[in-house]
Each structure stands twice: as C-alpha cells, then as structure tokens.
C-alpha positions in Angstrom: 61.1 68.7 55.5 59.7 67.0 52.1 56.0 68.2 53.7 57.3 71.4 54.0 58.9 70.9 50.8 55.5 70.0 49.3 54.4 72.5 50.7 56.3 75.1 49.3 56.0 73.6 46.2 51.6 74.1 46.4 51.5 77.8 47.4 54.5 79.0 44.4 51.6 76.9 41.9 48.7 79.0 43.7 51.6 82.4 43.6 52.1 81.5 39.9 48.4 81.8 39.1 47.6 84.4 41.2 50.9 86.8 39.5 49.3 86.0 36.1 45.6 87.1 36.4 47.3 90.3 38.4 49.5 90.8 35.4 46.2 90.0 32.6 45.0 92.5 35.3 47.8 95.3 34.5 47.0 94.3 31.3 43.9 95.7 31.1 43.8 98.3 32.3 44.9 99.7 28.6 42.7 101.6 26.3 42.3 98.5 24.0 43.3 94.8 23.8 45.9 96.2 22.0 47.5 98.0 24.1 46.9 95.1 26.1 48.9 92.4 24.6 51.6 94.7 23.7 51.9 96.0 27.3 52.2 92.6 28.3 55.1 92.5 25.3 57.1 94.6 26.2 56.9 93.5 29.8 58.4 89.9 29.1 61.5 89.2 30.8 63.9 88.3 28.1 66.3 85.4 28.7 70.5 85.7 29.2 71.5 85.4 25.8 73.6 82.0 27.2 70.8 79.3 28.8 72.7 77.2 30.7 69.4 76.3 32.3 70.1 76.7 35.7 68.0 76.6 38.3 67.0 80.8 37.9 68.0 80.4 34.6 64.1 77.7 34.6 62.5 79.9 37.1 62.8 83.6 34.2 61.4 80.6 32.0 58.4 80.2 34.8 57.8 84.2 34.8 57.7 84.2 30.6 55.6 81.9 30.3 53.7 84.3 33.1 53.2 86.8 30.2 52.5 84.1 27.4 49.5 82.7 29.9 48.8 86.1 30.5 48.5 87.2 26.9 46.4 83.8 25.9 43.5 85.4 28.7 43.7 88.6 27.2 42.8 87.3 23.8 40.7 85.0 24.9 38.1 88.3 26.1 39.3 90.1 23.4 37.8 87.3 20.8 34.9 87.5 23.3 33.7 90.9 22.4 30.8 91.4 20.2 32.3 93.5 16.6 30.2 96.9 16.7 28.5 97.7 13.8 27.4 100.9 12.0 23.7 101.5 12.1 22.8 100.9 8.5 20.7 104.6 7.2 
C-alpha cells in the first residue's frame, strides 16, 4: 500500500504541474497579457469563509496556488517581451 500511495503522490504532483501549465496556456488565449492575468484572477477559486484546514480545504488552497503560479508564469513571459517604440520621423 505504501508504494501505491507514493506513486499516487508522484502522479498528483505531475498533474498539478501540467494543469498549472494548461491554466497559463488558457490565459494566454486572451488578447493581452493584462487580460490573461485578469482571466486567472477572475477564475481563481475563493476559500470558504471559515477555514478549518481540512484536507478538502487544503486541496482548495493547492488549486489557488496553481492559479498564482500560472499568473507568475504569464508575468514572466510578459516581462521578456521587447518594448515596441514608434520610429521617430
């Protein structure tokens, strides 16, 4: 059972990483980086009003963290963009 549980943990961590990338890619379907960030902020799930730290609530925190990480990924990509200047006449 322990090996099976460890395997499940590894699979879950990989799935979290992949879903975070999918969230970033979905956000980047917006027209601007600002819109992509807003998309992630708007779709980030909230926490219950009374947080007890149960396993279900902690999982909700993990999902929120995935949205936060996807937002950081979008910001990092936006920061790598070259600024376009208008040519002087």
